[in-house]
MDAnalysis code that builds the backbone (N, CA, C; Angstrom):
import MDAnalysis as mda
import numpy as np

u = mda.Universe.empty(366, n_residues=122, atom_resindex=np.repeat(np.arange(122), 3), trajectory=True)
u.add_TopologyAttr("name", ["N", "CA", "C"] * 122)
u.add_TopologyAttr("resid", np.arange(1, 123))
u.add_TopologyAttr("resname", ["MET", "ASN", "GLN", "LEU", "ASN", "ASP", "HIS", "ASN", "HIS", "ASN", "GLN", "PHE", "PHE", "SER", "MET", "PHE", "ASP", "ASN", "SER", "ILE", "PRO", "GLN", "CYS", "PRO", "ASN", "TYR", "ASP", "SER", "LYS", "THR", "ASN", "TYR", "LEU", "LEU", "GLU", "SER", "ARG", "LYS", "ILE", "PHE", "LEU", "PHE", "ASN", "GLN", "VAL", "LEU", "GLN", "GLN", "LYS", "ILE", "GLN", "PHE", "ILE", "LYS", "ASP", "GLN", "ASN", "ILE", "LEU", "LEU", "ASP", "LYS", "GLN", "LEU", "VAL", "GLN", "PRO", "GLN", "LYS", "LYS", "GLN", "ARG", "ARG", "LYS", "ALA", "THR", "ASP", "ILE", "SER", "LYS", "ILE", "TYR", "LYS", "CYS", "THR", "GLN", "CYS", "GLU", "LYS", "LEU", "TYR", "GLY", "SER", "GLU", "ALA", "SER", "LEU", "ASN", "LEU", "HIS", "ILE", "LYS", "LEU", "LYS", "HIS", "PRO", "ILE", "ILE", "GLU", "SER", "GLU", "SER", "LYS", "THR", "LEU", "ILE", "GLU", "GLN", "SER", "PHE", "GLN", "ILE"])
u.atoms.positions = np.array([
    [0.831, -1.187, -0.015],
    [-0.007, -0.042, -0.004],
    [0.822, 1.258, -0.004],
    [1.876, 1.203, 0.782],
    [2.813, 2.353, 0.895],
    [3.525, 2.607, -0.467],
    [3.806, 1.502, -1.159],
    [4.496, 1.603, -2.447],
    [3.527, 2.250, -3.482],
    [2.307, 1.919, -3.337],
    [1.329, 2.547, -4.269],
    [1.289, 4.024, -4.033],
    [1.239, 4.539, -2.825],
    [1.240, 5.925, -2.552],
    [2.500, 6.619, -3.090],
    [3.631, 5.932, -2.906],
    [4.895, 6.564, -3.296],
    [4.857, 6.632, -4.842],
    [4.336, 5.646, -5.561],
    [4.322, 5.717, -6.884],
    [3.386, 6.801, -7.470],
    [2.227, 6.954, -6.792],
    [1.295, 8.045, -7.248],
    [1.995, 9.419, -6.909],
    [2.650, 9.531, -5.824],
    [3.290, 10.797, -5.445],
    [4.343, 11.122, -6.494],
    [5.105, 10.189, -6.883],
    [6.159, 10.426, -7.823],
    [5.563, 10.784, -9.225],
    [4.489, 10.139, -9.553],
    [3.858, 10.438, -10.799],
    [3.328, 11.918, -10.788],
    [2.738, 12.258, -9.655],
    [2.169, 13.581, -9.606],
    [3.227, 14.693, -9.749],
    [4.316, 14.529, -9.063],
    [5.338, 15.516, -9.151],
    [6.152, 15.492, -10.436],
    [6.177, 14.322, -11.097],
    [6.919, 14.194, -12.317],
    [6.147, 15.002, -13.422],
    [4.860, 15.149, -13.285],
    [4.128, 15.916, -14.233],
    [4.568, 17.435, -14.236],
    [4.935, 17.887, -13.035],
    [5.269, 19.325, -12.835],
    [6.667, 19.594, -12.971],
    [7.526, 18.572, -13.084],
    [8.999, 18.803, -13.101],
    [9.403, 19.659, -14.278],
    [8.775, 19.460, -15.353],
    [9.196, 20.187, -16.636],
    [8.595, 21.649, -16.594],
    [7.483, 21.819, -15.918],
    [6.866, 23.205, -15.962],
    [7.460, 24.102, -14.875],
    [8.008, 23.607, -13.795],
    [8.468, 24.459, -12.780],
    [9.954, 24.715, -12.988],
    [10.342, 25.971, -13.170],
    [11.762, 26.335, -13.398],
    [12.646, 25.984, -12.192],
    [13.811, 25.719, -12.384],
    [14.733, 25.442, -11.271],
    [15.069, 26.756, -10.581],
    [15.212, 26.702, -9.309],
    [15.670, 27.831, -8.518],
    [17.117, 28.181, -8.870],
    [17.365, 29.519, -8.966],
    [18.833, 29.814, -9.208],
    [19.605, 29.526, -7.951],
    [20.905, 29.360, -8.240],
    [21.843, 29.092, -7.155],
    [22.025, 30.370, -6.269],
    [22.304, 30.127, -5.039],
    [22.489, 31.229, -4.072],
    [23.825, 31.978, -4.475],
    [23.652, 33.302, -4.488],
    [24.787, 34.171, -4.840],
    [25.146, 34.968, -3.531],
    [26.310, 34.753, -3.014],
    [26.735, 35.375, -1.746],
    [26.882, 36.929, -1.962],
    [27.171, 37.400, -3.129],
    [27.363, 38.799, -3.460],
    [26.063, 39.641, -3.488],
    [24.993, 38.965, -3.636],
    [23.667, 39.603, -3.810],
    [23.050, 39.807, -2.460],
    [22.584, 41.067, -2.243],
    [21.854, 41.427, -0.978],
    [20.395, 41.214, -1.240],
    [19.889, 39.962, -0.897],
    [18.515, 39.570, -1.164],
    [17.524, 40.375, -0.459],
    [17.840, 40.812, 0.801],
    [16.896, 41.665, 1.502],
    [16.677, 42.973, 0.741],
    [17.721, 43.533, 0.236],
    [17.587, 44.830, -0.447],
    [16.791, 44.579, -1.761],
    [17.040, 43.487, -2.435],
    [16.333, 43.210, -3.664],
    [14.866, 42.993, -3.442],
    [14.532, 42.266, -2.290],
    [13.086, 42.108, -2.019],
    [12.379, 43.429, -1.686],
    [13.120, 44.309, -1.033],
    [12.519, 45.622, -0.710],
    [12.329, 46.422, -2.003],
    [13.252, 46.361, -2.886],
    [13.119, 47.019, -4.184],
    [11.835, 46.519, -4.941],
    [11.702, 45.210, -4.990],
    [10.530, 44.629, -5.623],
    [9.281, 45.031, -4.943],
    [9.261, 44.990, -3.628],
    [8.081, 45.380, -2.892],
    [7.705, 46.826, -3.177],
    [8.652, 47.747, -3.153],
    [8.355, 49.174, -3.433],
    [7.908, 49.370, -4.879],
    [8.544, 48.635, -5.772],
    [8.140, 48.726, -7.141],
    [6.655, 48.322, -7.354],
    [6.280, 47.207, -6.656],
    [4.906, 46.749, -6.711],
    [3.918, 47.794, -6.058],
    [4.352, 48.396, -5.003],
    [3.486, 49.447, -4.465],
    [3.214, 50.622, -5.410],
    [4.297, 51.025, -6.115],
    [4.125, 52.171, -7.072],
    [3.285, 51.698, -8.233],
    [3.437, 50.457, -8.683],
    [2.503, 49.961, -9.732],
    [1.082, 49.864, -9.297],
    [0.817, 49.450, -8.137],
    [-0.503, 49.368, -7.568],
    [-1.195, 50.802, -7.514],
    [-0.426, 51.767, -7.063],
    [-0.926, 53.136, -7.034],
    [-1.187, 53.651, -8.387],
    [-0.363, 53.334, -9.394],
    [-0.597, 53.819, -10.774],
    [-1.859, 53.096, -11.362],
    [-1.995, 51.873, -11.029],
    [-3.224, 51.128, -11.498],
    [-4.511, 51.775, -10.922],
    [-4.460, 52.029, -9.583],
    [-5.610, 52.652, -8.937],
    [-5.952, 54.047, -9.549],
    [-4.866, 54.790, -9.801],
    [-5.113, 56.170, -10.415],
    [-5.770, 55.966, -11.831],
    [-5.294, 55.002, -12.609],
    [-5.857, 54.802, -13.897],
    [-7.283, 54.326, -13.809],
    [-7.617, 53.467, -12.863],
    [-8.952, 53.064, -12.612],
    [-9.900, 54.241, -12.272],
    [-9.403, 55.082, -11.354],
    [-10.196, 56.278, -11.009],
    [-10.428, 57.181, -12.167],
    [-9.454, 57.355, -13.012],
    [-9.575, 58.197, -14.172],
    [-10.609, 57.630, -15.147],
    [-10.581, 56.292, -15.298],
    [-11.548, 55.595, -16.109],
    [-12.933, 55.763, -15.678],
    [-13.133, 55.719, -14.322],
    [-14.464, 55.914, -13.786],
    [-14.948, 57.325, -13.954],
    [-14.093, 58.296, -13.847],
    [-14.484, 59.689, -14.146],
    [-14.795, 59.899, -15.602],
    [-14.058, 59.279, -16.471],
    [-14.332, 59.453, -17.947],
    [-15.660, 58.751, -18.254],
    [-15.960, 57.584, -17.699],
    [-17.231, 56.916, -17.914],
    [-18.327, 57.733, -17.463],
    [-18.217, 58.409, -16.282],
    [-19.311, 59.198, -15.854],
    [-19.563, 60.453, -16.719],
    [-18.497, 60.998, -17.218],
    [-18.625, 62.131, -18.161],
    [-19.287, 61.686, -19.420],
    [-18.980, 60.526, -19.918],
    [-19.618, 60.045, -21.147],
    [-21.046, 59.702, -21.026],
    [-21.408, 59.023, -19.903],
    [-22.747, 58.505, -19.706],
    [-23.620, 59.731, -19.295],
    [-23.218, 60.592, -18.471],
    [-24.109, 61.643, -17.882],
    [-23.468, 62.992, -18.275],
    [-23.969, 63.635, -19.318],
    [-23.374, 64.996, -19.611],
    [-23.724, 65.874, -18.437],
    [-22.857, 66.891, -18.266],
    [-23.069, 67.772, -17.135],
    [-24.342, 68.579, -17.299],
    [-25.038, 68.762, -16.219],
    [-26.283, 69.561, -16.224],
    [-25.996, 70.979, -16.457],
    [-26.984, 71.710, -17.049],
    [-26.837, 73.097, -17.298],
    [-26.876, 73.819, -15.997],
    [-26.014, 74.777, -15.776],
    [-25.958, 75.472, -14.506],
    [-27.125, 76.504, -14.491],
    [-27.898, 76.430, -13.441],
    [-28.960, 77.426, -13.171],
    [-28.370, 78.754, -12.682],
    [-29.017, 79.836, -13.136],
    [-28.651, 81.138, -12.615],
    [-29.234, 81.327, -11.254],
    [-28.558, 82.022, -10.385],
    [-29.036, 82.349, -9.099],
    [-30.117, 83.461, -9.217],
    [-31.022, 83.557, -8.242],
    [-32.064, 84.507, -8.269],
    [-31.503, 85.975, -8.295],
    [-30.395, 86.173, -7.708],
    [-29.791, 87.495, -7.693],
    [-29.141, 87.889, -9.044],
    [-28.892, 86.875, -9.906],
    [-28.307, 87.167, -11.171],
    [-29.385, 87.528, -12.231],
    [-30.631, 87.289, -11.980],
    [-31.693, 87.523, -13.004],
    [-32.198, 88.975, -12.766],
    [-32.214, 89.686, -13.963],
    [-32.807, 91.019, -13.838],
    [-34.329, 90.868, -13.931],
    [-34.998, 91.404, -12.940],
    [-36.418, 91.288, -12.834],
    [-37.090, 92.560, -13.262],
    [-37.637, 92.568, -14.554],
    [-38.188, 93.785, -15.089],
    [-39.738, 93.678, -15.222],
    [-40.306, 92.476, -15.000],
    [-41.725, 92.274, -15.158],
    [-42.336, 92.345, -13.867],
    [-43.431, 93.244, -13.716],
    [-44.022, 93.505, -12.404],
    [-45.507, 93.080, -12.377],
    [-45.918, 92.460, -11.354],
    [-47.364, 92.036, -11.235],
    [-48.131, 93.339, -10.825],
    [-49.248, 93.448, -11.501],
    [-50.057, 94.758, -11.289],
    [-50.879, 94.648, -10.006],
    [-51.073, 93.438, -9.569],
    [-51.896, 93.217, -8.409],
    [-51.143, 93.192, -7.060],
    [-49.959, 92.574, -7.042],
    [-49.204, 92.407, -5.805],
    [-47.829, 93.001, -5.875],
    [-47.442, 93.667, -6.965],
    [-46.110, 94.333, -7.031],
    [-44.898, 93.379, -6.992],
    [-45.037, 92.048, -7.255],
    [-43.895, 91.167, -7.249],
    [-43.264, 91.294, -8.678],
    [-41.890, 91.107, -8.602],
    [-41.142, 91.212, -9.811],
    [-40.685, 89.818, -10.305],
    [-40.606, 89.698, -11.685],
    [-40.257, 88.484, -12.264],
    [-39.253, 88.719, -13.455],
    [-38.504, 87.704, -13.765],
    [-37.387, 87.869, -14.785],
    [-37.894, 87.588, -16.197],
    [-39.054, 87.028, -16.336],
    [-39.613, 86.793, -17.709],
    [-41.142, 86.969, -17.676],
    [-41.610, 87.255, -18.866],
    [-43.053, 87.432, -19.036],
    [-43.791, 86.124, -18.746],
    [-43.220, 84.998, -19.088],
    [-43.895, 83.731, -18.868],
    [-43.997, 83.460, -17.346],
    [-42.955, 83.780, -16.584],
    [-42.965, 83.637, -15.144],
    [-44.103, 84.542, -14.507],
    [-44.201, 85.754, -15.037],
    [-45.255, 86.671, -14.514],
    [-46.632, 86.127, -14.863],
    [-46.834, 85.653, -16.064],
    [-48.131, 85.066, -16.486],
    [-48.536, 83.870, -15.655],
    [-47.589, 83.037, -15.343],
    [-47.789, 81.885, -14.492],
    [-48.159, 82.286, -13.099],
    [-47.480, 83.328, -12.595],
    [-47.794, 83.838, -11.228],
    [-49.225, 84.341, -11.208],
    [-49.589, 85.108, -12.211],
    [-50.995, 85.690, -12.254],
    [-51.974, 84.562, -12.317],
    [-51.668, 83.539, -13.135],
    [-52.619, 82.375, -13.282],
    [-52.774, 81.662, -12.000],
    [-51.726, 81.439, -11.214],
    [-51.817, 80.623, -10.024],
    [-52.253, 81.477, -8.771],
    [-51.699, 82.683, -8.626],
    [-51.938, 83.473, -7.400],
    [-53.166, 84.453, -7.558],
    [-53.433, 84.876, -8.765],
    [-54.562, 85.795, -8.964],
    [-55.524, 85.281, -9.983],
    [-56.172, 84.160, -9.742],
    [-57.073, 83.593, -10.767],
    [-58.233, 84.538, -10.959],
    [-58.710, 84.637, -12.239],
    [-59.841, 85.533, -12.530],
    [-61.091, 84.682, -12.352],
    [-61.992, 85.186, -11.649],
    [-63.335, 84.559, -11.436],
    [-64.105, 84.650, -12.704],
    [-64.971, 83.644, -12.980],
    [-65.681, 83.550, -14.259],
    [-66.441, 84.814, -14.577],
    [-67.158, 85.369, -13.574],
    [-67.949, 86.576, -13.876],
    [-67.060, 87.743, -14.206],
    [-65.934, 87.821, -13.593],
    [-65.007, 88.932, -13.916],
    [-64.399, 88.774, -15.310],
    [-64.179, 87.507, -15.741],
    [-63.575, 87.292, -17.089],
    [-64.576, 87.695, -18.114],
    [-65.883, 87.394, -17.895],
    [-66.893, 87.728, -18.853],
    [-67.034, 89.299, -19.047],
    [-66.950, 90.025, -17.945],
    [-67.004, 91.450, -17.974],
    [-65.766, 92.033, -18.698],
    [-64.646, 91.437, -18.496],
    [-63.355, 91.832, -19.125],
    [-63.483, 91.599, -20.651],
    [-63.959, 90.500, -21.040],
    [-64.158, 90.186, -22.445],
    [-65.104, 91.074, -23.087],
    [-66.291, 91.366, -22.428],
    [-67.277, 92.272, -22.924],
    [-66.726, 93.685, -23.116],
    [-65.876, 94.103, -22.117],
    [-65.333, 95.446, -22.212],
    [-64.345, 95.581, -23.334],
    [-63.552, 94.513, -23.643],
    [-62.624, 94.542, -24.666],
    [-63.297, 94.597, -26.056],
    [-64.496, 94.090, -26.208],
    [-65.179, 94.134, -27.561],
    [-66.103, 95.366, -27.677],
    [-66.202, 96.158, -26.695],
    [-67.018, 97.384, -26.873],
    [-66.246, 98.425, -27.673],
    [-66.973, 99.056, -28.533],
    [-66.359, 100.122, -29.387],
    [-66.779, 101.446, -28.924],
])
């Protein structure tokens, strides 16, 4: 039974013998601690660069997918020249003034009929 296991064990490792490169011989002139530190630091720099590129890609994707919204003007930047005749409020456009009048000062039906009749009188 033991011989069977040894045989299987040898077969298993013989498959990988060709694919695993041999370790280089020890060189007493080489400072392996210094070399390992260099490799570690080099890997750290590479990881930072990879993260930076990933972040840049995310930003570019966001810009491509969602175009920037149009900046709204502040209320103080709008010149308000349209004035409500009933409450003296100021508006920056005639459309805003008309909407205000429609919502805040609705004309009652009887008033609208008299206004229409007055406009058609000659």
